[in-house]
Residue frames as qw, qx, qy, qz and C-alpha x, y, z in Angstrom:
[[0.215, 0.645, -0.472, -0.561, 86.81, 101.10, 122.82],
 [0.924, 0.288, 0.194, -0.158, 86.11, 98.73, 119.98],
 [0.339, -0.542, 0.661, 0.393, 89.29, 96.95, 118.93],
 [0.794, 0.555, 0.011, -0.249, 89.39, 96.36, 115.25],
 [0.561, -0.391, 0.647, 0.337, 91.89, 93.84, 113.90],
 [0.646, 0.663, -0.171, -0.339, 92.82, 94.01, 110.21],
 [0.778, -0.160, 0.546, 0.267, 94.39, 90.88, 108.90],
 [0.234, 0.746, -0.322, -0.534, 96.27, 92.55, 106.06],
 [0.889, 0.426, -0.108, -0.133, 96.79, 90.75, 102.79],
 [0.299, 0.700, -0.617, 0.198, 100.51, 90.78, 103.57],
 [0.627, -0.427, 0.575, -0.306, 99.99, 88.27, 106.32],
 [0.857, 0.107, 0.503, 0.008, 99.73, 85.52, 103.73],
 [0.618, 0.783, -0.069, -0.009, 101.75, 87.08, 100.92],
 [0.847, -0.039, 0.033, 0.529, 105.28, 86.24, 100.00],
 [0.134, -0.921, 0.048, 0.361, 107.74, 89.07, 100.32],
 [0.368, 0.819, -0.410, -0.162, 110.75, 90.14, 98.45],
 [0.228, 0.476, -0.843, 0.107, 112.72, 87.27, 99.85],
 [0.263, -0.197, 0.849, -0.415, 112.00, 83.80, 101.10],
 [0.313, 0.211, 0.905, -0.195, 108.55, 82.26, 101.20],
 [0.148, -0.290, -0.647, -0.690, 105.71, 81.86, 98.82],
 [0.492, -0.347, 0.056, -0.796, 102.20, 82.74, 99.97],
 [0.877, -0.206, -0.376, -0.217, 101.38, 79.12, 100.72],
 [0.671, 0.065, -0.542, 0.502, 104.63, 78.60, 102.65],
 [0.042, -0.327, 0.313, -0.891, 104.02, 81.75, 104.69],
 [0.690, -0.347, -0.111, -0.625, 100.57, 80.52, 105.64],
 [0.892, -0.133, -0.429, 0.046, 101.98, 77.20, 106.77],
 [0.562, 0.172, -0.456, 0.669, 104.71, 78.88, 108.80],
 [0.127, -0.279, 0.263, -0.915, 102.55, 81.32, 110.70],
 [0.183, -0.417, -0.862, 0.222, 100.17, 80.27, 113.53],
 [0.106, -0.486, -0.267, -0.825, 97.40, 82.78, 112.91],
 [0.607, -0.658, -0.422, -0.141, 95.47, 81.83, 116.04],
 [0.656, -0.356, -0.236, 0.622, 98.59, 82.57, 118.11],
 [0.257, 0.228, 0.127, 0.931, 98.89, 85.98, 116.42],
 [0.340, -0.610, -0.366, -0.615, 95.34, 86.96, 117.16],
 [0.702, -0.566, -0.402, 0.163, 95.79, 85.87, 120.81],
 [0.571, -0.107, -0.164, 0.798, 98.70, 88.25, 121.12],
 [0.090, 0.633, 0.276, 0.718, 96.79, 91.43, 120.24],
 [0.468, -0.843, -0.237, -0.122, 95.70, 92.31, 123.81],
 [0.742, -0.430, -0.015, 0.514, 99.38, 92.31, 124.84],
 [0.392, 0.232, 0.219, 0.863, 100.07, 95.20, 122.43],
 [0.060, -0.757, -0.452, 0.468, 99.04, 98.57, 123.73],
 [0.356, 0.730, 0.239, 0.532, 98.52, 101.86, 121.95],
 [0.470, -0.370, -0.255, 0.760, 100.72, 104.62, 123.36],
 [0.103, 0.883, 0.243, 0.387, 99.65, 108.26, 123.57],
 [0.578, -0.239, -0.222, 0.748, 102.44, 110.57, 124.77],
 [0.006, 0.974, 0.227, 0.008, 101.59, 114.16, 125.67],
 [0.686, 0.231, -0.048, 0.688, 104.67, 116.06, 124.49],
 [0.340, -0.510, -0.274, 0.741, 106.19, 119.17, 125.98],
 [0.015, -0.049, 0.328, 0.943, 105.14, 121.17, 122.90],
 [0.507, 0.204, 0.317, -0.776, 101.49, 120.28, 123.49],
 [0.639, 0.271, -0.541, -0.475, 101.24, 117.76, 120.67],
 [0.845, -0.197, 0.424, -0.261, 100.52, 114.03, 121.11],
 [0.218, 0.474, -0.817, -0.244, 102.93, 111.37, 119.95],
 [0.905, -0.003, 0.164, -0.391, 101.48, 107.93, 119.17],
 [0.286, 0.464, -0.834, -0.086, 102.95, 104.51, 118.92],
 [0.881, -0.191, -0.366, -0.232, 102.64, 100.97, 120.19],
 [0.196, -0.596, 0.693, -0.356, 104.05, 99.04, 123.16],
 [0.709, 0.048, -0.695, -0.107, 104.60, 95.43, 124.03],
 [0.716, -0.598, 0.181, -0.312, 103.76, 93.83, 127.40],
 [0.574, 0.462, -0.648, 0.193, 106.98, 92.21, 128.57],
 [0.307, -0.057, -0.811, 0.495, 106.33, 91.69, 132.30],
 [0.207, -0.720, -0.653, 0.108, 103.57, 92.34, 134.83],
 [0.080, -0.931, -0.228, 0.275, 102.70, 96.07, 134.65],
 [0.287, -0.586, 0.418, 0.632, 105.69, 96.70, 132.33],
 [0.715, 0.638, 0.283, 0.044, 105.57, 97.55, 128.63],
 [0.478, -0.353, 0.361, 0.719, 108.33, 98.47, 126.25],
 [0.488, 0.827, 0.280, -0.009, 108.22, 100.97, 123.40],
 [0.626, 0.383, 0.045, 0.678, 110.57, 103.09, 121.41],
 [0.339, -0.512, -0.243, 0.751, 112.09, 106.12, 123.04],
 [0.086, 0.045, 0.355, 0.930, 111.48, 108.16, 119.87],
 [0.264, -0.589, -0.672, -0.364, 107.74, 107.77, 120.63],
 [0.512, -0.771, -0.371, 0.079, 107.98, 109.11, 124.22],
 [0.615, 0.123, -0.190, 0.755, 111.25, 111.11, 124.18],
 [0.040, 0.269, -0.095, 0.958, 109.69, 114.54, 124.80],
 [0.472, -0.545, -0.621, -0.307, 106.69, 113.29, 126.82],
 [0.164, -0.380, 0.456, -0.788, 105.44, 115.00, 130.00],
 [0.658, -0.030, 0.580, -0.479, 102.74, 112.28, 130.47],
 [0.274, 0.203, -0.855, -0.391, 102.06, 108.92, 128.87],
 [0.715, 0.014, 0.488, -0.501, 99.06, 106.63, 128.74],
 [0.008, 0.140, -0.935, -0.327, 98.55, 103.21, 127.20],
 [0.690, 0.082, -0.003, -0.720, 95.27, 102.32, 125.59],
 [0.334, 0.134, -0.925, -0.120, 94.09, 98.72, 126.01],
 [0.167, -0.317, -0.901, 0.245, 91.30, 96.50, 127.37],
 [0.097, -0.730, -0.587, -0.336, 88.84, 99.28, 126.67],
 [0.386, -0.892, -0.148, 0.184, 90.49, 101.88, 128.88],
 [0.418, 0.744, -0.292, 0.432, 93.41, 104.28, 129.10],
 [0.823, -0.478, -0.168, 0.258, 96.06, 103.36, 131.65],
 [0.054, 0.961, -0.248, 0.112, 98.56, 106.00, 132.81],
 [0.795, 0.174, -0.356, 0.459, 102.26, 105.20, 132.90],
 [0.459, -0.886, -0.065, 0.012, 103.69, 106.36, 136.21],
 [0.427, -0.706, 0.458, 0.329, 107.38, 105.78, 135.58],
 [0.797, 0.587, -0.140, -0.018, 109.81, 105.05, 132.74],
 [0.636, -0.503, 0.454, 0.369, 113.29, 103.63, 132.24],
 [0.586, 0.796, -0.013, -0.148, 115.04, 104.81, 129.10],
 [0.599, -0.277, 0.490, 0.569, 118.00, 103.83, 126.92],
 [0.414, 0.784, 0.076, -0.455, 117.65, 106.48, 124.29],
 [0.020, 0.582, -0.687, -0.434, 120.71, 105.47, 122.24],
 [0.113, -0.005, 0.978, 0.178, 119.24, 102.01, 121.67],
 [0.428, -0.120, -0.310, -0.841, 115.73, 103.39, 121.43],
 [0.514, -0.274, -0.813, 0.017, 114.41, 101.13, 124.16],
 [0.213, -0.329, 0.327, -0.860, 112.03, 102.69, 126.74],
 [0.304, -0.291, -0.900, 0.112, 110.15, 100.80, 129.46],
 [0.349, -0.427, -0.029, -0.834, 106.89, 102.04, 130.92],
 [0.083, -0.133, -0.889, 0.429, 105.54, 101.14, 134.32],
 [0.441, -0.243, -0.333, -0.798, 101.76, 100.91, 134.04],
 [0.218, -0.060, 0.819, -0.528, 100.17, 99.88, 137.35],
 [0.569, 0.284, 0.603, -0.482, 97.26, 97.51, 137.05],
 [0.427, 0.398, -0.563, -0.585, 97.75, 96.98, 133.28],
 [0.807, -0.058, 0.424, -0.407, 95.55, 93.88, 132.81],
 [0.853, 0.450, -0.202, -0.170, 97.10, 92.14, 129.80],
 [0.910, -0.290, 0.230, 0.185, 99.57, 89.30, 129.80],
 [0.133, -0.708, 0.546, 0.429, 103.26, 89.48, 128.81],
 [0.789, 0.491, -0.302, -0.215, 104.34, 88.04, 125.52],
 [0.915, -0.223, 0.233, 0.243, 106.72, 85.10, 125.28],
 [0.048, 0.839, -0.462, -0.284, 110.29, 86.07, 124.45],
 [0.886, 0.363, -0.281, -0.060, 111.94, 83.79, 121.91],
 [0.815, -0.498, 0.236, 0.179, 114.55, 81.47, 123.34],
 [0.398, -0.594, 0.518, 0.468, 118.04, 80.60, 122.14],
 [0.688, 0.380, 0.562, 0.258, 117.03, 79.32, 118.66],
 [0.219, -0.358, 0.247, 0.874, 118.86, 81.59, 116.20],
 [0.524, 0.694, 0.217, -0.444, 116.98, 83.59, 113.66],
 [0.507, -0.029, 0.643, 0.573, 117.70, 82.90, 109.97],
 [0.236, 0.344, -0.303, -0.857, 117.16, 84.85, 106.77],
 [0.395, -0.064, -0.753, -0.523, 113.92, 83.69, 105.21],
 [0.089, -0.292, -0.852, 0.425, 112.17, 82.93, 108.58],
 [0.171, -0.637, -0.557, -0.504, 108.50, 83.87, 108.53],
 [0.178, -0.193, -0.486, 0.834, 107.60, 86.79, 110.83],
 [0.071, -0.755, -0.582, -0.292, 104.59, 88.92, 111.65],
 [0.148, 0.148, -0.223, 0.952, 104.63, 92.65, 112.55],
 [0.294, -0.660, -0.690, -0.041, 101.93, 93.53, 115.05],
 [0.222, -0.232, -0.248, 0.914, 101.20, 97.21, 115.98],
 [0.207, 0.727, 0.521, -0.396, 98.81, 100.09, 115.57],
 [0.208, 0.261, 0.401, 0.853, 97.79, 102.19, 112.60],
 [0.352, -0.440, -0.036, -0.825, 95.92, 105.11, 114.12],
 [0.575, -0.289, 0.497, -0.582, 93.43, 103.29, 116.40],
 [0.928, 0.190, -0.112, -0.300, 93.44, 100.09, 114.42],
 [0.600, -0.448, 0.649, 0.134, 95.55, 97.03, 115.27],
 [0.705, 0.583, -0.293, -0.279, 97.26, 95.65, 112.13],
 [0.776, -0.273, 0.534, 0.193, 99.16, 92.47, 111.29],
 [0.551, 0.730, -0.330, -0.235, 101.62, 92.29, 108.44],
 [0.905, -0.205, 0.346, 0.138, 103.43, 89.17, 107.52],
 [0.494, 0.787, -0.369, -0.041, 106.66, 88.62, 105.68],
 [0.936, -0.012, -0.174, 0.305, 110.10, 87.22, 106.16],
 [0.466, -0.751, 0.216, 0.415, 113.42, 88.15, 107.66],
 [0.699, 0.708, 0.004, 0.101, 115.46, 89.59, 104.81],
 [0.497, 0.533, -0.444, 0.522, 118.69, 90.37, 106.64],
 [0.702, -0.663, -0.210, 0.155, 120.27, 90.20, 110.02],
 [0.371, 0.747, -0.219, 0.507, 122.71, 93.00, 110.79],
 [0.696, -0.265, -0.416, 0.522, 125.32, 92.64, 113.49],
 [0.022, 0.704, -0.077, 0.706, 125.32, 95.64, 115.76],
 [0.254, -0.549, 0.510, -0.612, 126.65, 95.87, 119.34],
 [0.075, -0.156, 0.964, -0.203, 126.73, 92.11, 120.01],
 [0.520, 0.385, 0.656, -0.387, 123.19, 91.59, 118.68],
 [0.241, 0.178, 0.718, 0.628, 121.37, 91.52, 115.37],
 [0.354, 0.381, 0.103, -0.848, 119.15, 94.28, 114.00],
 [0.465, 0.301, 0.828, 0.090, 116.40, 92.50, 112.07],
 [0.258, 0.312, -0.299, -0.864, 115.44, 93.66, 108.62],
 [0.388, 0.326, 0.853, -0.125, 112.13, 92.40, 107.29],
 [0.095, -0.150, -0.522, -0.834, 109.71, 92.92, 104.42],
 [0.196, -0.635, -0.740, 0.102, 106.79, 92.81, 106.85],
 [0.103, 0.531, 0.136, 0.830, 105.47, 96.34, 106.35],
 [0.329, -0.662, -0.564, 0.368, 104.71, 98.67, 109.24],
 [0.164, 0.772, 0.150, 0.596, 104.11, 102.40, 109.62],
 [0.124, 0.475, -0.428, 0.758, 105.03, 105.07, 112.13],
 [0.650, -0.443, 0.113, -0.606, 102.13, 104.28, 114.50],
 [0.966, -0.108, -0.235, -0.024, 103.47, 100.74, 114.86],
 [0.330, 0.567, -0.557, 0.509, 106.77, 101.97, 116.31],
 [0.322, -0.358, 0.654, -0.584, 107.19, 100.06, 119.58],
 [0.892, 0.041, -0.004, -0.450, 105.10, 97.18, 118.31],
 [0.637, -0.379, 0.670, 0.048, 106.26, 93.56, 118.13],
 [0.569, 0.451, -0.599, -0.337, 107.87, 91.39, 115.48],
 [0.732, -0.245, 0.551, -0.316, 106.96, 87.78, 116.18],
 [0.003, 0.270, -0.907, -0.323, 108.03, 84.44, 114.80],
 [0.465, -0.100, -0.681, -0.557, 105.59, 81.92, 113.35],
 [0.479, -0.347, -0.794, 0.142, 104.64, 80.55, 116.74],
 [0.302, -0.864, -0.263, -0.306, 104.01, 83.96, 118.40],
 [0.680, -0.497, -0.128, 0.523, 107.27, 84.43, 120.29],
 [0.096, 0.985, -0.026, -0.141, 108.71, 87.93, 120.29],
 [0.823, 0.111, 0.122, 0.544, 111.88, 88.33, 118.18],
 [0.371, 0.104, 0.051, 0.922, 112.12, 92.07, 117.92],
 [0.067, 0.718, 0.455, -0.523, 110.51, 95.51, 118.37],
 [0.451, 0.675, 0.410, 0.416, 109.30, 97.42, 115.32],
 [0.422, -0.594, -0.101, 0.677, 111.38, 100.62, 115.22],
 [0.103, 0.695, -0.191, -0.686, 112.24, 102.34, 111.95],
 [0.739, 0.454, 0.465, 0.175, 112.05, 102.09, 108.20],
 [0.229, -0.430, 0.354, 0.798, 114.01, 103.56, 105.34],
 [0.593, 0.654, 0.257, -0.392, 111.96, 105.00, 102.53],
 [0.075, 0.564, -0.652, -0.501, 112.86, 103.98, 99.06],
 [0.700, 0.240, -0.472, -0.480, 112.33, 101.41, 96.37],
 [0.435, 0.180, -0.873, 0.128, 113.69, 98.59, 98.44],
 [0.670, -0.513, -0.213, -0.491, 111.35, 99.04, 101.37],
 [0.466, 0.177, -0.724, 0.476, 113.65, 98.44, 104.31],
 [0.607, -0.642, -0.070, -0.463, 111.90, 97.83, 107.69],
 [0.423, 0.347, -0.700, 0.459, 113.89, 97.28, 110.83],
 [0.735, -0.602, -0.196, -0.240, 113.22, 95.80, 114.32],
 [0.119, -0.694, 0.620, -0.345, 115.43, 96.03, 117.38],
 [0.514, 0.113, -0.849, 0.043, 116.63, 92.71, 118.72],
 [0.712, -0.570, -0.312, -0.268, 114.65, 91.05, 121.49],
 [0.737, -0.125, -0.395, 0.533, 117.90, 90.63, 123.42],
 [0.154, 0.334, -0.152, 0.917, 118.02, 94.37, 123.98],
 [0.568, -0.497, -0.147, -0.640, 114.63, 94.21, 125.64],
 [0.872, -0.327, -0.360, 0.056, 115.38, 91.16, 127.80],
 [0.667, 0.025, -0.322, 0.671, 118.78, 92.45, 128.89],
 [0.071, 0.301, -0.125, 0.943, 117.46, 95.92, 129.79],
 [0.496, -0.617, -0.566, -0.230, 114.41, 94.98, 131.85],
 [0.010, -0.713, 0.280, -0.642, 114.62, 97.64, 134.62],
 [0.462, -0.194, -0.710, 0.494, 115.68, 97.10, 138.16],
 [0.239, -0.818, -0.504, 0.138, 113.74, 99.04, 140.85],
 [0.382, -0.613, 0.007, 0.691, 116.44, 101.67, 141.08],
 [0.315, 0.036, 0.543, 0.778, 116.27, 102.43, 137.37],
 [0.065, 0.731, 0.649, 0.203, 112.72, 103.80, 137.25],
 [0.161, -0.165, -0.119, 0.966, 112.25, 107.59, 137.01],
 [0.308, 0.618, 0.459, -0.558, 109.32, 109.91, 136.72],
 [0.542, 0.584, 0.499, 0.341, 107.87, 110.68, 133.31],
 [0.044, -0.874, 0.057, 0.481, 109.63, 113.72, 131.81],
 [0.636, 0.746, -0.190, -0.055, 111.36, 114.74, 128.56],
 [0.918, -0.194, 0.153, 0.309, 114.57, 112.73, 127.99],
 [0.292, -0.676, 0.320, 0.596, 116.55, 115.42, 126.21],
 [0.516, 0.718, -0.207, -0.419, 117.89, 115.76, 122.71],
 [0.337, -0.350, 0.850, 0.205, 119.91, 112.53, 122.41],
 [0.704, 0.346, -0.272, -0.557, 119.09, 110.65, 119.17],
 [0.914, -0.103, 0.387, -0.064, 118.89, 106.87, 118.68],
 [0.499, -0.353, 0.625, 0.485, 121.68, 105.11, 116.83],
 [0.467, 0.365, 0.710, 0.380, 119.68, 104.89, 113.60],
 [0.155, 0.909, 0.388, 0.013, 118.76, 108.59, 113.38],
 [0.376, -0.678, 0.153, 0.613, 122.12, 110.30, 113.12],
 [0.324, 0.745, -0.354, -0.464, 123.99, 111.83, 110.23],
 [0.931, 0.307, -0.137, -0.143, 124.75, 109.36, 107.51],
 [0.486, 0.554, -0.602, 0.306, 128.50, 109.23, 108.29],
 [0.257, -0.370, 0.700, -0.554, 127.58, 108.14, 111.87],
 [0.873, 0.007, 0.015, -0.488, 125.04, 105.46, 110.89],
 [0.731, -0.215, 0.644, 0.069, 125.82, 101.75, 111.10],
 [0.078, -0.339, 0.697, 0.627, 127.43, 100.46, 107.97],
 [0.217, 0.341, 0.894, 0.193, 124.37, 98.45, 106.93],
 [0.150, 0.816, 0.439, -0.345, 122.28, 101.60, 107.02],
 [0.013, -0.686, 0.335, 0.646, 124.73, 103.59, 105.02],
 [0.170, -0.065, 0.867, 0.463, 124.82, 100.85, 102.40],
 [0.221, 0.575, 0.787, -0.018, 121.01, 100.73, 102.19],
 [0.092, 0.832, 0.156, -0.525, 120.81, 104.50, 101.85],
 [0.054, -0.536, 0.563, 0.627, 123.38, 104.60, 99.05],
 [0.216, 0.146, 0.915, 0.308, 121.70, 101.74, 97.26],
 [0.217, 0.709, 0.638, -0.207, 118.28, 103.41, 97.35],
 [0.094, 0.863, -0.036, -0.496, 119.82, 106.60, 95.98],
 [0.827, 0.527, 0.109, 0.163, 121.72, 104.81, 93.27],
 [0.025, -0.908, 0.417, -0.028, 125.04, 106.11, 94.56],
 [0.984, 0.098, -0.145, 0.038, 127.01, 103.17, 93.35],
 [0.513, 0.504, -0.447, 0.532, 130.55, 104.45, 93.92],
 [0.329, -0.531, 0.435, -0.649, 129.63, 105.44, 97.47],
 [0.932, -0.172, 0.070, -0.311, 128.04, 101.98, 97.95],
 [0.841, 0.320, -0.351, 0.260, 131.20, 100.31, 96.63],
 [0.198, 0.571, -0.505, 0.616, 133.39, 102.31, 99.04],
 [0.538, -0.438, 0.416, -0.587, 131.31, 101.57, 102.12],
 [0.977, -0.022, 0.003, -0.214, 130.77, 97.93, 101.17],
 [0.705, 0.431, -0.449, 0.340, 134.51, 97.41, 100.64],
 [0.063, -0.514, 0.549, -0.656, 135.20, 98.83, 104.06],
 [0.763, -0.244, 0.233, -0.551, 132.34, 96.80, 105.55],
 [0.969, 0.134, -0.198, -0.060, 133.37, 93.49, 104.01],
 [0.500, 0.475, -0.547, 0.474, 136.97, 94.07, 105.16],
 [0.268, -0.443, 0.511, -0.687, 135.85, 94.85, 108.73],
 [0.690, -0.018, 0.580, -0.433, 133.38, 91.89, 108.88],
 [0.207, 0.351, -0.782, -0.472, 134.46, 89.35, 106.26],
 [0.030, 0.174, 0.983, -0.047, 131.88, 86.77, 107.47],
 [0.328, 0.485, 0.427, -0.690, 128.90, 89.07, 106.92],
 [0.429, 0.339, 0.742, 0.387, 126.92, 88.03, 103.85],
 [0.181, 0.898, 0.383, -0.121, 125.21, 91.41, 103.61],
 [0.200, -0.769, 0.308, 0.524, 128.49, 93.21, 103.24],
 [0.347, -0.136, 0.778, 0.506, 129.41, 91.01, 100.27],
 [0.297, 0.639, 0.703, 0.095, 125.93, 91.35, 98.83],
 [0.022, 0.929, 0.116, -0.352, 126.16, 95.15, 99.01],
 [0.238, -0.589, 0.541, 0.551, 129.57, 95.08, 97.32],
 [0.382, 0.170, 0.827, 0.375, 128.32, 92.75, 94.58],
 [0.243, 0.823, 0.510, -0.058, 125.33, 95.01, 93.86],
 [0.038, -0.885, 0.139, 0.442, 127.58, 98.07, 93.58],
 [0.323, -0.366, 0.710, 0.507, 130.09, 96.27, 91.32],
 [0.406, 0.445, 0.772, 0.202, 127.25, 95.02, 89.08],
 [0.191, 0.914, 0.322, -0.155, 125.92, 98.56, 88.62],
 [0.119, -0.833, 0.358, 0.405, 129.43, 99.80, 87.87],
 [0.748, 0.565, -0.277, -0.212, 129.89, 97.20, 85.15],
 [0.041, 0.543, -0.828, 0.134, 132.51, 95.11, 87.04],
 [0.861, -0.103, -0.142, -0.477, 130.52, 91.92, 86.56],
 [0.763, 0.146, -0.597, 0.199, 133.34, 89.34, 87.17],
 [0.148, 0.229, -0.610, 0.744, 134.23, 91.02, 90.49],
 [0.591, -0.202, 0.124, -0.771, 130.51, 91.13, 91.28],
 [0.870, -0.004, -0.452, -0.197, 130.24, 87.40, 90.74],
 [0.526, 0.173, -0.664, 0.502, 133.09, 86.86, 93.23],
 [0.168, -0.191, 0.461, -0.850, 131.43, 89.03, 95.92],
 [0.720, -0.091, -0.057, -0.685, 127.97, 87.54, 95.37],
 [0.784, 0.080, -0.616, -0.002, 129.31, 84.00, 95.34],
 [0.265, 0.156, -0.678, 0.667, 130.82, 84.76, 98.79],
 [0.423, -0.155, 0.242, -0.859, 127.47, 86.10, 99.95],
 [0.846, -0.058, -0.248, -0.468, 125.45, 83.04, 99.00],
 [0.639, 0.136, -0.706, 0.272, 128.13, 80.75, 100.49],
 [0.083, 0.108, -0.620, 0.772, 127.66, 82.54, 103.82],
 [0.451, 0.226, 0.465, -0.727, 123.85, 82.79, 103.55],
 [0.090, -0.007, 0.889, 0.449, 122.62, 80.06, 101.23],
 [0.095, 0.599, 0.793, -0.060, 118.91, 80.88, 101.77],
 [0.033, 0.630, 0.093, -0.771, 119.19, 84.53, 100.88],
 [0.581, 0.561, 0.566, 0.165, 117.12, 84.67, 97.69],
 [0.191, 0.969, -0.002, -0.158, 118.05, 88.28, 97.02],
 [0.313, -0.664, 0.597, 0.326, 121.73, 87.36, 96.87],
 [0.572, 0.118, 0.770, 0.258, 121.01, 84.51, 94.52],
 [0.429, 0.819, 0.380, -0.031, 118.98, 86.84, 92.30],
 [0.044, 0.938, -0.255, -0.230, 121.81, 89.34, 92.08],
 [0.445, -0.387, 0.743, 0.316, 124.32, 86.55, 91.38],
 [0.581, 0.435, 0.666, 0.173, 122.07, 85.43, 88.52],
 [0.290, 0.944, 0.109, -0.115, 121.97, 88.98, 87.15],
 [0.186, -0.773, 0.529, 0.298, 125.79, 89.11, 87.25],
 [0.522, -0.051, 0.802, 0.287, 126.04, 85.76, 85.39],
 [0.510, 0.708, 0.488, 0.014, 123.52, 87.05, 82.86],
 [0.115, 0.948, -0.183, -0.232, 125.64, 90.18, 82.28],
 [0.304, -0.567, 0.714, 0.277, 128.68, 87.86, 81.77],
 [0.694, 0.348, -0.434, -0.457, 126.83, 85.55, 79.45],
 [0.032, 0.255, -0.950, 0.175, 127.53, 82.57, 81.69],
 [0.674, -0.131, -0.299, -0.662, 124.32, 80.66, 80.82],
 [0.678, -0.068, -0.727, 0.079, 125.27, 77.40, 82.55],
 [0.212, -0.064, -0.609, 0.761, 125.89, 79.13, 85.90],
 [0.367, -0.057, 0.053, -0.927, 122.68, 81.10, 85.43],
 [0.714, -0.150, -0.574, -0.373, 120.69, 77.90, 84.95],
 [0.541, -0.137, -0.725, 0.403, 122.09, 76.60, 88.24],
 [0.023, 0.015, 0.362, -0.932, 121.14, 79.85, 90.00],
 [0.544, -0.100, -0.254, -0.793, 117.64, 79.61, 88.64],
 [0.671, -0.172, -0.718, -0.064, 117.28, 76.08, 89.95],
 [0.368, -0.160, -0.633, 0.662, 118.28, 77.23, 93.43],
 [0.136, 0.001, 0.113, -0.984, 116.30, 80.44, 93.30],
 [0.538, -0.196, -0.542, -0.615, 113.17, 78.63, 92.25],
 [0.597, -0.305, -0.721, 0.176, 113.21, 76.72, 95.53],
 [0.301, -0.216, -0.422, 0.827, 113.69, 79.89, 97.57],
 [0.227, 0.591, 0.247, -0.733, 111.46, 82.49, 95.91],
 [0.509, 0.397, 0.691, 0.324, 109.62, 81.61, 92.70],
 [0.193, 0.942, 0.244, -0.128, 108.64, 85.26, 92.18],
 [0.152, -0.813, 0.418, 0.375, 112.28, 86.35, 92.00],
 [0.520, -0.097, 0.766, 0.366, 113.14, 83.31, 89.86],
 [0.441, 0.672, 0.583, 0.119, 110.42, 84.29, 87.40],
 [0.052, 0.965, -0.033, -0.256, 111.64, 87.88, 87.37],
 [0.337, -0.587, 0.606, 0.417, 115.13, 86.70, 86.52],
 [0.525, 0.234, 0.763, 0.296, 113.86, 84.42, 83.78],
 [0.342, 0.847, 0.407, -0.006, 111.88, 87.28, 82.24],
 [0.054, -0.913, 0.258, 0.311, 114.79, 89.69, 82.33],
 [0.449, -0.322, 0.732, 0.399, 116.99, 87.00, 80.77],
 [0.535, 0.512, 0.656, 0.144, 114.40, 86.36, 77.98],
 [0.227, 0.943, 0.140, -0.199, 114.59, 89.99, 77.05],
 [0.029, -0.853, 0.468, 0.230, 118.33, 89.87, 76.43],
 [0.365, -0.283, 0.860, 0.215, 118.94, 86.37, 75.08],
 [0.628, 0.290, -0.406, -0.597, 117.84, 84.24, 72.17],
 [0.940, -0.072, -0.188, -0.276, 117.29, 80.93, 73.95],
 [0.325, 0.534, -0.717, 0.308, 120.67, 80.32, 75.57],
 [0.412, -0.290, 0.667, -0.548, 118.89, 78.96, 78.72],
 [0.893, 0.119, -0.081, -0.426, 117.00, 76.32, 76.75],
 [0.664, -0.388, 0.635, 0.079, 118.49, 72.90, 77.65]]
């Protein structure tokens, strides 16, 4: 099989938050990314209804790959495509709730990826999503836009775009170390893309007794696919925001920020809701708390600037623009343009 690698324009493009195109290029080791491609397999799962599910998988140990359970959940047989051949998986080990499924693929020839060490991830870090679109390997670059605490780990939100075929693919830092597994996205104007934490993969590597034969796993759903009132708070907030349900967003964000007062995303969500509801002074308070907790979150600074603009606080808005210009010039320019439409030169020194 001819492996085609498409270096998408997004690999060098700044995303919604964080890095300019030049900064992204400087932060990503492209040679390391290309060298990783053999370690990502293409999954074909023969389902119990006769259809074929497709996805991606990451080599994490000798003869062991990891993918999402939602790719293989109803499979009666699974094969992984790589190195010009199809390699049958003989066993699996599944944690459906966390959407982490390991495949035992004897004689799989490709090398395991490197798992990132103890260095913490930060909002704005450059990342690359590596997985399959149909039969084509794709790379998409971007930044970490949020880190969501969930079950003693952090679900990674990114603006590195990926599609359904990339489920089970890898999210890598600028040096090519695995930081997460591409898993789900929320459709909407904000373009939310999520990766499971690498810790869930490392901590769940199967023991010999945990392997089982390939067979359908039942009807259990992963944590991110339930009814909205059972979703994690960060997902409820994102859904309400995309739907413009500002009162619902306010309610869930108030509960979220009370439950997790040190979470900058909770205060950001509350600030956004309050701004849309016209409570601009309260929005400034929430957004100020958000940027204090995550000072490199350009989206929070942008929304704080919008709240200051609504309040007519031009001095504070100038200070926000100075900070935002260092984080994301595209967002800074957008804020300037929106300000120019509603003012008559108040920002001029």
